[in-house]
N, C-alpha and C positions, 0 to 999 in steps of 0.2 A: 309526618313527612313534611317539614316547611322549607319554603322557600326552593330554589332550582338546587338540583344536584350537578356539583361539576363535571363537563363532559369527560374531561381528564380520568376522573372516576367512575363513570359509567362504562368506559371501554374496558374496566376491568373487573365488570360485575357480569358472571354468567348466567345467571337468574337473579330476577326482581322479582317481589309479590307485592303490589298494591291492590288497595280494594280500587273499583270503579272511580271514586272521587278523588282519590291519590293519583291515579292515571292519568286523570284527567288535568290536574295541577302540574303534573310532570311533563305533560306533552302540549298542553293549551287545546286538545281536541276533545269533543263532545265526546261522551261517554254515555249515551240514554239506550243505545239498541247493541247488540251484540255485534253487529256488522261495525259499528262505531269502537266498540273497545276493541276489536281486532285490528281495525286500522290505526287506533290510537297505538297498540300494543308493538306494530309495525314502525311506529315513529320512534320507539325505544331500541328497534334492531337498527336504524340510521344512527341512534347516538352511542352504538356500540355493543348493546345488551342484547345476548345472543337467544334468552328465553324470560318470557314475561307470563306471569303466573296470576292472573288476575281474578282476585277474590268477589264473586257478585252476590254475597248475602244469599237470600232464599230463592235466588236464581242459578246457583251454583259456583260453579268457576270456568274459566278457560285458559288454557296453556297453550300459548302462543310462541311458537320456535320457530326461527329462521330458517326457511327452506322448507319447511315443513307443513303440512295443513294442520291448522289447529284442534285441539283435543278439548271438546266441551265435556265437562263433567257435572252432570244434573246434582244440585242437594239431595241429601237424603232428609226427607222433611221428617221434623220432630212433631211426636202428637201434641206437645206443650211446651211452647217456649216461655222461661222464665227472665232470661238476659242473657243478650248477646255479649255482652263485656268477654272480651279475649278470645270470642270466637274466630277471629283472624288469625290472631297469633296461633290459635290450639290448631287450625287447618295447614298455618306454614311449618310450622314444627313436626306435625304430622307427617305432611308431606317429604319434608327434608329427612325425618327418621327413616319412613320408608323407602325413599329413593337409596340412602346410604345403604341400607342393608342388603343392597341389591334387588328390589323390587322394580318392577318396569313402571315407566310413566305412568301408565294408565291404571295400574293395581294401586300406584303410590297416590294418585288422586281419589280414588275410591276411599282407600285407608284413611284420606285427609277428610273426605266428606264425612265420614263416620265418626271421625273425633271431633268435628264440629258441631255435629248432629246432638252428640251426647253434651256436649260443652253447654249448648244453649237452652239444656233442660235443669241446670244448676244455676244458682242465684252466688255472683262471686267470681272473680277473674280466676284464682288461685283454687277454689273448691271445683271449680268446673272442668278442670283438665282433666280428661277420662284416663284411667288405666287401661293399658295394651289389651287387658281380657275383655273388658267392655267392649270396646272397638271390635275387636274380634267377632265378639259375638253378635255385634248388631251388622259386622259386615255379611256373615255367615245368612243371618236371617232376612237381609235385605235385598241379598242378589240370589239366594237358592231357590227361589221362585224363577228367576230370571234364566236358571240354567236350562 
């Protein structure tokens, strides 16, 4: 994302999904800590964006929705990281798919975290896009001990 997004366009966005560097460029605010990320996301609300889903790499993600408490989703750590290319796109796409399929925001964040975790274990952007069954299997193993 290069340059500023026009404010009249930002007002048409329901949800935006920057990483912390993109969020900093978008808002001009520091994003070094989770509190700073949440404050920067609030600046997006002032610009008209209702939800800001910030990708934080190995620190996970945070969804900041106007008028609601932030939802922090920890990363599902991969046993081995081969290539992070495409991980953010995989995360955003998986979140969108899960949400459109009628899952809750929390379940959609978990699905996205699982997809991104699988993505970084494979070299290359296209080959690393995980299949649904692999994501569901990782979700089951990652959260079965937490139940």
